[in-house]
C-alpha positions in Angstrom: -9.4 -21.6 -12.8 -8.2 -19.5 -9.8 -6.6 -21.3 -6.8 -7.8 -19.9 -3.6 -5.1 -20.4 -0.7 -5.0 -19.6 2.9 -1.8 -17.2 3.1 0.7 -17.4 6.5 1.6 -13.6 6.0 2.2 -10.7 8.6 0.6 -7.4 7.7 3.3 -4.7 8.2 1.8 -2.1 10.4 -1.3 -4.1 11.8 0.8 -6.5 13.5 -1.8 -9.3 12.7 -1.1 -12.7 11.2 -3.0 -14.0 8.2 -1.7 -17.3 7.9 -0.7 -19.4 3.5 1.0 -22.6 2.8 4.3 -22.2 2.0 5.8 -21.6 -1.6 9.5 -22.2 -2.8 11.9 -19.4 -1.9 11.7 -16.4 -4.0 14.3 -15.4 -6.3 15.9 -12.3 -5.3 15.4 -9.2 -7.2 18.6 -7.4 -8.3 18.8 -3.8 -7.2 20.0 -0.8 -9.6 23.4 0.6 -9.5 21.9 4.1 -8.0 19.2 6.3 -8.7 20.6 7.0 -12.4 19.7 3.6 -13.4 15.9 4.0 -12.5 13.7 4.7 -15.7 12.7 8.1 -16.2 9.0 7.3 -15.5 9.7 5.5 -12.2 11.5 8.9 -11.2 8.6 11.1 -12.2 6.2 8.8 -10.1 8.2 9.8 -6.9 6.2 13.3 -6.8 2.8 11.5 -6.7 3.7 9.0 -3.6 3.1 10.7 -0.1 3.8 9.7 3.4 1.2 10.3 6.0 1.1 10.7 9.7 -1.5 11.1 12.4 -2.6 10.1 15.9 -4.9 7.0 17.0 -5.7 8.4 20.5 -7.8 5.1 21.4 -4.8 2.9 21.0 -2.1 5.6 22.2 0.0 5.6 18.9 1.1 7.7 16.2 0.9 6.3 12.9 2.7 6.5 9.7 2.4 5.1 6.2 2.9 5.3 2.5 0.1 6.5 0.0 -0.1 7.7 -3.7 -2.4 9.8 -5.6 -4.7 8.5 -7.8 -6.9 11.3 -8.6 -7.0 15.1 -8.3 -6.7 15.6 -4.4 -7.0 11.7 -3.6 -4.5 9.6 -2.1 -5.3 5.6 -1.7 -3.3 3.7 0.9 -4.1 0.4 3.2 -6.8 0.7 5.6 -5.1 -0.9 8.6 -2.6 2.0 8.7 -5.1 4.7 9.2 -7.5 2.4 11.3 -8.3 4.5 15.0 -7.1 8.0 13.5 -9.4 10.7 14.6 -7.1 13.9 14.5 -3.8 15.6 13.6 -3.7 13.8 10.2 -1.5 15.1 7.4 0.3 14.1 4.1 3.8 15.1 3.2 5.0 15.0 -0.3 8.3 14.2 -1.7 9.4 17.9 -1.8 8.5 18.5 1.9 5.1 20.2 1.5 2.4 19.4 4.3 -1.2 19.2 3.8 -4.3 18.4 6.1 -6.2 15.4 5.1 -9.1 13.5 6.0 -10.4 9.6 5.6 -13.6 9.4 3.2 -13.4 5.8 2.3 -12.5 2.9 4.8 -13.0 -0.7 4.0 -11.4 -3.2 6.8 -12.5 -6.0 4.7 -10.2 -5.4 1.4 -7.6 -3.2 3.6 -8.2 0.0 1.6 -8.5 3.7 2.6 -9.2 6.7 0.5 -7.9 10.6 1.7 -9.3 13.4 0.7 -6.4 16.2 0.5 -7.8 19.5 -0.6 -4.9 21.1 -1.5 -2.7 18.8 -2.7 -1.5 19.2 -6.4 0.6 16.1 -7.3 -0.4 14.4 -10.8 -2.6 11.3 -10.1 -1.1 8.0 -11.2 -2.6 5.4 -13.5 -3.9 1.8 -11.8 -4.2 -1.2 -14.1 -3.7 -4.7 -14.2 -0.4 -5.9 -15.4 1.4 -9.4 -15.7 4.1 -10.9 -13.4 7.6 -9.3 -14.2 9.7 -6.8 -13.2 8.3 -3.5 -10.9 9.5 -1.2 -8.3 7.8 -0.3 -4.9 7.9 3.5 -3.8 7.6 3.9 0.1 8.5 5.8 3.1 9.9 3.5 5.9 8.7 4.6 9.1 10.6 7.8 10.3 12.2 8.3 7.1 11.6 11.7 5.4 12.6 10.9 2.0 10.9 7.9 -0.2 12.9 4.8 -1.2 12.6 2.8 -4.5 13.0 -1.0 -4.5 13.1 -2.9 -7.4 10.8 -6.2 -6.8 9.6 -9.1 -8.8 6.0 -9.8 -9.2 6.2 -13.6 -9.1 2.3 -14.7 -9.3 -1.2 -13.4 -9.2 -3.0 -15.2 -6.4 -6.8 -15.7 -5.1 -6.2 -15.7 -1.5 -8.5 -16.1 1.8 -7.5 -14.1 4.9 -8.8 -12.2 7.6 -10.3 -8.4 7.8 -7.8 -6.2 9.4 -9.6 -6.9 12.7 -9.6 -10.7 12.5 -13.1 -11.0 12.9 -14.2 -12.4 9.4 -12.5 -14.5 6.4 -12.4 -12.3 3.1 -11.1 -13.5 -0.1 -9.0 -10.9 -2.4 -6.9 -10.8 -5.3 -3.3 -10.3 -4.4 0.5 -10.4 -6.1 3.0 -12.7 -4.4 6.4 -10.5 -4.7 9.9 -11.3 -4.3 13.0 -9.3 -3.3 10.6 -7.5 -1.1 12.5 -6.2 1.9 9.3 -4.6 3.3 9.6 -2.7 6.7 7.2 -0.9 9.0 5.9 2.2 6.8 5.6 0.5 3.7 1.8 -0.2 3.7 -0.1 1.4 1.1 2.9 2.0 -1.4 2.5 1.6 -4.7 3.8 -1.1 -6.9 4.7 0.5 -10.3 5.4 -1.6 -13.5 7.7 -0.1 -16.1 6.1 2.7 -18.2 4.8 4.2 -14.8 1.4 2.5 -14.3 0.4 1.3 -11.0 -0.4 -2.5 -10.6 -0.8 -3.3 -7.1 -0.5 -1.6 -3.5 2.0 -3.2 -0.8 0.1 -4.4 2.3 2.2 -7.4 4.0 5.2 -9.2 4.3 5.6 -13.0 4.4 5.9 -14.4 8.0 8.1 -17.3 6.9 10.0 -15.7 4.2 11.8 -12.4 4.7 12.1 -11.4 1.1 8.6 -12.4 0.0 5.9 -9.9 0.5 2.2 -9.2 -1.2 0.3 -6.4 -2.7 -3.4 -6.1 -3.3 -4.0 -6.6 -7.0 -5.1 -3.3 -9.0 -8.4 -5.2 -9.8 -9.2 -5.4 -6.0 -9.4 -2.0 -5.4 -9.6 0.1 -8.8 -13.5 0.2 -8.7 -13.6 1.2 -5.0 -11.3 4.0 -5.5 -12.7 5.2 -8.6 -16.0 5.6 -6.7 -14.3 7.9 -4.3 -12.9 10.1 -6.8 -15.3 12.9 -5.6 -15.7 12.0 -2.0 -15.2 14.7 0.6 -17.1 13.5 3.5 -15.2 12.2 6.1 -15.8 8.7 7.3 -15.1 6.7 10.7 -11.9 4.7 10.6 -13.3 2.7 13.4 -11.1 1.1 15.8 -7.2 0.5 16.1 -6.3 -2.8 14.1 -4.7 -5.3 15.9 
């Protein structure tokens, strides 16, 4: 039976806290000796991970974040990052190419958004569930022009109760608890990739009380939603900025 928890975690960019009971200190994942130590399939994933930027005039801020291609010309990321964005929105690939984008799905409860990028040619990644174990997170820290690859350990699968990105109502979601997760601003929306190249989660938060513990939405939490948006082109409101 799934155990529901109230998780104390800090959203990386949203700045809101969702509060879970403490769990034992995580075991730090060991880092590879360098890029050459990365499995070939993880290296190939890099071309499908993008960074994006835009302006949210209502809250006087410029947003930055990470996303990944999951279908032709479609990118998935965390909703709290694009909340309030209304103009000057673009994605940039690993080779520095910039493409205009628009939000076509925005779900503040699950914290998922889908972007339509008409001219993007990066290959889609496969999303599927995977058991706990070794994984890699690929992300663009805030202000970075090149992505970083960080080895991470998926410790456990949790049924979690938290708040939506506006801290207005409780929601339940399937999440993955991560150790060795030095998550920084800009990481929200980063894919969690297991050996073999499959995306099994999307990073969205860091623990408030344990610097090396983070959380990712489990694949099952957003897979059906993004599949329904594989052909979406109509822009939707990104509502107001998250807290």
